[in-house]
Backbone bond lengths (Angstrom), bond angles and torsions (degrees), N, CA, C in turn:
res aa  C-N    CA-C-N  psi(-1)  N-CA   C-N-CA  omega(-1)  CA-C   N-CA-C  phi
1 Q - - - 1.443 - - 1.531 111.30 -
2 E 1.317 117.65 -35.15 1.465 121.58 177.69 1.527 111.34 -59.40
3 A 1.323 116.18 -37.45 1.463 120.80 -177.58 1.525 111.92 -65.79
4 R 1.318 118.10 -24.47 1.461 121.78 -177.01 1.535 113.64 -88.96
5 I 1.324 117.76 -8.50 1.457 120.61 -176.35 1.522 111.60 -59.65
6 A 1.321 117.86 -43.14 1.473 120.67 179.37 1.524 111.09 -60.60
7 D 1.336 117.24 -40.55 1.463 120.46 178.89 1.521 111.72 -68.42
8 V 1.324 116.82 -38.71 1.467 120.20 178.61 1.525 110.18 -64.23
9 E 1.323 117.11 -45.26 1.465 120.67 178.45 1.527 111.22 -61.69
10 A 1.333 116.56 -42.37 1.467 120.47 179.37 1.527 110.66 -64.55
11 L 1.308 117.38 -40.53 1.467 121.19 -179.94 1.528 110.73 -63.69
12 V 1.311 117.12 -42.06 1.466 120.75 178.21 1.527 110.38 -61.75
13 K 1.312 117.79 -40.99 1.469 121.39 178.84 1.532 111.31 -68.28
14 M 1.337 116.62 -38.62 1.465 120.70 -177.84 1.519 112.45 -65.51
15 V 1.316 117.26 -32.26 1.461 120.59 -178.66 1.524 110.85 -57.00
16 S 1.321 116.74 -34.20 1.465 119.49 -177.71 1.527 113.88 -79.52
17 V 1.330 118.72 -14.87 1.465 119.51 -177.60 1.527 114.11 -120.09
18 A 1.312 119.20 -21.61 1.465 120.64 -174.45 1.523 112.20 -68.68
19 A 1.317 118.14 -46.76 1.469 122.33 178.60 1.525 108.73 -152.95
20 P 1.326 117.26 65.82 1.463 119.81 -171.86 1.530 115.35 -71.48
21 Y 1.298 118.35 -19.81 1.464 120.27 -175.04 1.523 111.47 -117.64
22 Q 1.309 116.50 37.51 1.455 120.52 -176.09 1.528 113.42 -68.76
23 Y 1.331 117.56 -15.04 1.461 120.17 179.77 1.518 112.42 -108.03
24 S 1.322 117.52 16.10 1.470 124.29 175.97 1.529 113.43 55.77
25 Q 1.306 116.85 37.05 1.460 119.68 -179.73 1.529 112.48 -77.88
26 A 1.315 118.85 -17.76 1.462 122.62 179.45 1.533 107.90 -141.80
27 P 1.338 117.41 89.48 1.467 120.51 -172.62 1.525 114.91 -55.51
28 W 1.340 118.90 -43.73 1.468 119.70 -177.92 1.517 111.30 -69.95
29 R 1.315 116.99 -40.00 1.464 119.62 176.91 1.520 110.69 -66.15
30 S 1.312 116.26 -34.32 1.462 120.57 177.11 1.523 110.42 -63.80
31 R 1.314 116.39 -40.78 1.472 120.11 178.15 1.524 111.10 -66.38
32 L 1.321 116.16 -40.07 1.461 120.39 177.83 1.528 110.49 -63.76
33 W 1.343 116.70 -42.69 1.463 120.66 177.05 1.526 110.36 -61.76
34 T 1.332 116.71 -42.41 1.469 120.87 179.98 1.524 110.61 -63.22
35 A 1.332 117.31 -42.59 1.469 120.49 178.02 1.521 110.48 -62.69
36 S 1.320 116.79 -41.46 1.465 120.90 178.07 1.528 110.71 -63.99
37 F 1.319 116.33 -43.24 1.464 121.79 178.55 1.524 110.87 -59.86
38 L 1.333 115.92 -48.07 1.471 119.93 -179.73 1.528 111.25 -65.94
39 G 1.323 116.55 -37.67 1.461 120.09 176.03 1.520 112.06 -61.96
40 R 1.331 116.27 -43.30 1.468 119.78 178.27 1.528 111.18 -66.38
41 M 1.330 116.69 -35.40 1.473 119.76 176.44 1.525 109.86 -63.88
42 L 1.341 116.94 -43.97 1.464 121.66 179.11 1.526 110.55 -62.84
43 L 1.334 116.79 -44.74 1.465 119.77 178.34 1.522 110.72 -60.42
44 H 1.323 116.94 -39.43 1.475 120.19 178.40 1.533 110.95 -65.76
45 K 1.327 116.48 -38.96 1.470 119.73 178.68 1.526 111.43 -64.60
46 V 1.338 116.21 -40.74 1.464 121.70 -176.29 1.531 111.34 -78.68
47 L 1.325 116.87 -43.27 1.470 121.88 -177.07 1.534 110.30 -130.96
48 P 1.336 117.96 71.60 1.465 120.09 -174.66 1.534 114.30 -64.86
49 K 1.312 118.11 -23.92 1.466 120.06 179.32 1.532 111.93 -80.43
50 V 1.329 116.50 -17.10 1.465 121.11 -178.78 1.528 110.95 -100.91
51 F 1.342 117.17 -40.16 1.459 121.99 -176.03 1.522 110.53 -116.65
52 D 1.328 115.84 122.28 1.462 121.11 174.52 1.517 110.10 -77.27
53 L 1.313 114.87 170.38 1.457 120.61 173.08 1.527 109.66 -62.54
54 P 1.326 117.75 158.17 1.464 119.30 173.94 1.534 110.77 -61.66
55 C 1.304 115.85 157.46 1.456 123.22 -177.53 1.533 111.79 -52.13
56 F 1.316 116.32 -41.52 1.458 122.55 -178.54 1.532 111.29 -54.99
57 L 1.326 117.00 -36.09 1.464 121.42 -179.87 1.528 112.49 -92.33
58 L 1.313 117.26 -33.52 1.466 120.29 178.78 1.521 111.78 -61.30
59 V 1.309 116.43 -37.88 1.459 120.33 -176.83 1.529 111.62 -64.80
60 Q 1.311 117.10 -18.05 1.458 121.07 179.07 1.529 112.95 -81.55
61 Q 1.322 117.24 -5.31 1.464 121.27 177.13 1.527 108.07 -89.02
62 S 1.308 115.80 102.50 1.469 121.27 -170.82 1.526 114.20 -64.44
63 E 1.312 117.81 -18.56 1.468 119.11 -179.52 1.531 112.35 -77.24
64 L 1.330 117.12 -12.37 1.462 121.08 179.50 1.521 110.55 -96.61
65 S 1.321 115.97 138.63 1.467 119.68 174.36 1.527 108.61 -76.58
66 Y 1.327 116.36 162.33 1.457 119.97 179.10 1.529 110.72 -62.61
67 S 1.306 117.12 -37.74 1.467 118.92 179.83 1.529 110.83 -67.43
68 E 1.322 118.27 -35.20 1.467 121.06 176.25 1.522 110.66 -68.21
69 V 1.320 117.56 -41.48 1.466 121.32 176.98 1.520 110.05 -60.62
70 W 1.343 116.95 -45.62 1.463 120.78 -179.79 1.526 111.00 -62.14
71 H 1.334 116.18 -44.82 1.468 120.41 179.85 1.529 110.59 -60.66
72 R 1.318 117.55 -47.74 1.463 121.19 -178.69 1.528 111.40 -66.60
73 S 1.318 116.07 -35.96 1.455 120.22 178.64 1.527 111.49 -65.75
74 R 1.313 117.16 -45.04 1.472 121.41 179.03 1.520 110.50 -66.84
75 Q 1.315 117.31 -38.66 1.461 121.26 178.14 1.530 109.94 -62.73
76 G 1.331 116.63 -43.49 1.463 121.03 178.01 1.514 111.90 -65.27
77 A 1.329 116.75 -37.98 1.467 120.44 178.46 1.526 110.67 -65.07
78 R 1.326 117.01 -40.81 1.471 119.98 178.08 1.526 110.68 -64.51
79 R 1.323 116.94 -41.14 1.466 119.84 179.12 1.521 111.18 -65.61
80 A 1.337 117.22 -42.31 1.466 121.05 178.94 1.526 110.48 -64.01
81 T 1.328 117.03 -40.52 1.457 120.99 177.74 1.522 110.65 -64.25
82 G 1.318 116.67 -41.66 1.461 120.98 177.44 1.522 111.72 -62.28
83 L 1.313 116.33 -42.70 1.467 120.68 178.11 1.523 110.53 -63.63
84 L 1.324 117.25 -44.17 1.461 120.83 178.42 1.524 111.08 -62.57
85 A 1.321 117.29 -40.77 1.470 120.99 178.36 1.528 110.55 -64.15
86 A 1.327 116.86 -42.89 1.468 120.34 179.33 1.525 111.19 -64.57
87 L 1.331 117.48 -42.18 1.466 120.60 178.55 1.525 111.31 -66.08
88 T 1.321 116.62 -39.32 1.468 120.70 178.28 1.522 110.62 -65.14
89 A 1.328 116.86 -43.41 1.475 120.78 178.91 1.527 110.84 -63.53
90 T 1.326 116.75 -41.18 1.465 120.70 178.96 1.522 110.84 -64.72
91 A 1.327 116.53 -44.97 1.467 119.86 178.38 1.522 110.22 -63.29
92 G 1.316 117.09 -41.45 1.465 121.00 178.12 1.514 111.76 -61.37
93 M 1.328 116.42 -39.83 1.462 120.76 179.27 1.534 110.24 -63.95
94 F 1.333 117.05 -43.62 1.463 120.02 179.53 1.525 111.14 -65.59
95 I 1.311 117.38 -40.11 1.468 120.91 178.02 1.511 110.73 -64.60
96 F 1.334 116.24 -44.70 1.448 120.69 179.05 1.526 111.59 -60.37
97 R 1.326 116.50 -43.71 1.471 120.20 178.14 1.517 111.70 -64.60
98 A 1.333 116.09 -39.60 1.467 119.75 -179.61 1.530 110.87 -66.42
99 L 1.309 117.05 -38.18 1.465 120.24 179.43 1.516 112.16 -75.03
100 A 1.332 116.96 -28.64 1.466 120.91 -179.04 1.522 112.32 -76.20
101 S 1.317 117.56 -22.52 1.471 118.11 -177.69 1.495 112.89 -96.91
């Protein structure tokens, strides 16, 4: 039973991010989640060695434990956030330069 604690904890955490708006209780948040999901799918298609599938799809791979799915999902989210931050900073730099000249 001790060996399963990590998987149980990961499963509880995944419930809140894998499909949190499946009952349409928050339409705008649901759209934001869908955009994030599609973005992660696109990143996985373009760079599969860097970005894993979204958690919702990773959990369907039976060879992975829940704790491994959670770890890979969080790692992918951090990478996607880093990429978005870098793109935002780059766009901001170009805008700033364009306005300064």
